[in-house]
Structure formats: C-alpha cells, structure tokens
C-alpha positions, 0 to 999 in steps of 0.5 A: 500499499505504501509503495502505490501510495508513495507511486501515485504522490510522484504523479500528483506534482508533476512539475515537482517531480519532473524537477527532481528527476532532472536534478538527480539525472543531471547528476548521475549523467555527469558523474558518468560522462566524468568516469567516462572521460576520466578513463579515456585519457587513462587509455589513451595514455596506455595505448601510445606507451604500449603501441608507440614504443615498448609493447606490453613489456620488454625481457632483458638481462637481470639487472641491466636496466639498473646499471650502466655498463662500460660495455653493455653488448656483454650483458645482452641476450646471446641467445633467445631462440629458446626464450622466444621458443617457450613465450609462444606457448604461452596463452596470449603472447601473439607477437615477440620483436627482438631489439638493440638500441645504439648511438650513432652519427647520420649525415646527408653528406652536408650536416651531421646530427648524433641520434638514438637508433632500434634496430628492429625486426620492421615487419613484424613491428609494422602492425603493432606499434600503430600510434607512431604517426607516420607524418611522411612515407610509410613505416618500416616494413619488409624494406631491406636497407630503409630507415624511418626516422623521428621528425626533429631528427628529419627536420635536422637532416632535411630529409624525406622519403627516398633520400639516402642518408649514411648511419655511422656507427662504432662496433664492439670493438671499437672500429667505425662502421657505416651503412647508406640507408634510404628514408621509408618515412617520418614518424611523430610520437607527440614526445618531442625528446623521443622525436628529435633523436630516433630513428629506426633500422631493420635489424639485421643491419643494427646487428651488423653494423655493431658485430654482433648477434645478440640482441638487447631486448625481446618485447612482446605483442600480448592479447590483453593486459591480463596476460603479462603476469603468465610470462613474467612468472615464465620467465622469473622460473625458467630463465633466472638470468633474465627479468621480465618488465612491463611497459608501465616501469619501463616508461615510469616517468612518462606513463606510470607517473602521469597516470598517478598524478592525473588519478589523484586530479581526477579523484579530487575533481570527482569528490568535488563534483559529487559534493555538489551533485548531492547537495543540488539534489538535496535542496531539490527533494528538500524543497519538496518536501517542506512544500508537502508540510500541510499535507503531512500535517494532515495525515498526522491529524487523521492518525497515521503514526510518525513512522508510517509518514517517514516509509512513505516519504523514503519510499518516493525517495527510492523511487525518485532516486532509482528513476532519475539515476536510471535516466542519468545514465540513458542520457549519457549514453546517448550523448556519448552515441551522438554527440561525443562519438569522436570523442573530445579533442584535447590539447597537447598534454604535458611531454606531448606536442601534439593534440590528441582525442579523448574517447569517452570509455564507459564501465560497467562497474562505474555504471553500477557505483554512479547508478548507486551514488545518484540513488542513493543521494537522493534517498539520503536528502529524502531522509534528512529532509523528512526527518524534519517535516516528520518530528514537528507537531501537527499544530505546526504542521497544520499552520504552515502554507 
C-alpha cells in the first residue's frame, strides 16, 4: 500500500517530480561522463605507451636496466631462440620483437647529427606499433635498406622519404662502421625528446653495424594486459638470468607518473562534483518535502504514525532516485553515441607536442557505482529533509502554508 501511495504521490505534482528527476539525472549523468572521460584519458596514455614504444613489456638480462655498463653488449641476450620458442607456448603471447639500441651519427653529406637508433624487426613491428603517427612516407616494414626517422631528426637532416642517409656507428670492437640507408618514412609520437633523436633500422643492419648477433631486449605484443603475469612468472621460473619488465615500469616517468598524477587530480575533482551533485539533489528534494508540510500535518491529524509517514516519503525518495539515476545513465550514453562519438579533442598534454582525441569510454562497474551514488543521494536527501518535517508538531505542520 505504501509503495502504491508513494508512486501515486509522484504523479500528483508532475512539475515538482520532474524537477527532482532532472536534478538527479543531471548529477548522475555528469558523474558517469566524467568517469568515462577519465577512463578514456588513461587508456589513451596506455595505448600510446604500448603501441608506440615498448609493447606490453620487455625481457632483458637481469639487472641490465639498473646499471650503466662500459660494454653494454656483453650483457645483451646471446641466444634468444629458446626463450622465444618457450614464450610462444603461453596463451596470449601473439608477437615477439627482438631489438637493440645504439648511438650513431647520421649524415646527409652536408649535415651530421647524432641520434639514437633502434634496430628492429620492421615486418613484425609494423602492424603492432601503430601509434607512431607516420607523417610522411610509410613505416619501416620489410624494406631491406630502410630507415625510419623521428620528425625532429628528419627536420635537422632535411630528410624526406626516398633520400639516402649514411649511418655511422662504432662497433663492439671500437671500429667505425657505416651503412647507406634510404628513408622510408617520418614518424611523430608527440614526445619531442623522442622524436628529435630516434630512428629505426632493420635488425639485420643494426647487428651488422655493431658486429654482434645478440639482441638487447625482446619486446612482446600480447592479447591483453591480463596475459602479462603469465609471461613474468615463466621468465622468473625458467630463465633466471633474465627479467620481464612491464611497460608501465619501462616508461615510469612518462606513463606511470602521469597516470598516478591524473588519478589523484581526478579523485579531487570527483569529490567536488559529487559534493555539488549531492547538495543539488538535497536542496531540490528538501524543497519538495517542505512544500508538503501541511499535507503531512493532515496525515498526522488523521492518525498516521511518524514511522508510516517517514516510510512513505522514503519510498518516494527511492523511486525518484532509481528513476532519476537510470535516466541520467541513459542520457549520458545517448550523448556519447550521438554527440561525443568522435571523442573530445584535447590540447597537447605535458610532455607532448600534438593534440589527441579522448574517447568517452564507459565501464559497467562505473555505471553501477554511479547509479548507486545517484539513487542513494536522493534517498539520503529525502530522509534528512523528511526527518525534520515529520518531527514537527501537528499544529505547526497544519499552520504552514
């Protein structure tokens, strides 16, 4: 009976009910969109880190990243075939990327610039590392004598696709080696420090220039992030001289610190938005309840108990909260589908030089949490406002206008 009465009461004053519903819906929808925006930024950072530079993680000799060696090539992975064969048996391991890095001089015959090179398996990496943003030409793939340049490095060398550059490297024996390579393309990650010095050449050329058959690291492309623990456990148990390092640790300064900082910042913003939403709902619901003070006085005069009236108002609050929160989620999903489908164009983030689009990426767990916050806020506001009115004497309630 109370539920039936509560539902009928909501339709007695549709304007008041609509005002409360819209307040709850706007608050709930705003929180849901904010969560989706936050999640989109985090995923953008993560995808750029994985698909532009490191993969899901890398394997190198144990302790290699923690020290500086006079002869680093002595600490590279000598025979990586057994490791690769074993890794391919793990569910989720899709791609392996052998790499080595070295310093070099690049010249176009007139200008000579120092750079930092990566020798890679271009054919394997071309499909996975897809956020390099090729601005000219094409990425380094199956080309035998190709070189891929960062935008800043290419600008300094006045290089364009098709131009031949000479790469000069000191090999592991201290001898100067050189190779003539043709520019296949120019990439732009948005990180100026990276784009100003980095270039990529085929692994075969890198090993030939350095006079070694070893690789420095073995990067991995996985089906999902959830597959990384299995890789780390296998390396720790079966290859004790090696260590597996996840991408977040490899790029701790750019990625992990940025994510931690953004998470803390968004946490504060979330509390502010939540506080404003709760106050807005409380104000609207309180006004609605206070307008019915005389009605509540009549119910009390007719013999209804305080607990019955309180329960009636609570049911109204629950109904409004559930309907308003649900409406807010639906509106948020509709806005994302029709207006924010292409994402929000953001200015360059700290450390980047290019704009990027942030998609609103909703999560089911966030929908449940936001729905709970919206509906519980309405319920709490109703209880606080109702308690004050219900405790008033019958005479005071009946005298109110």
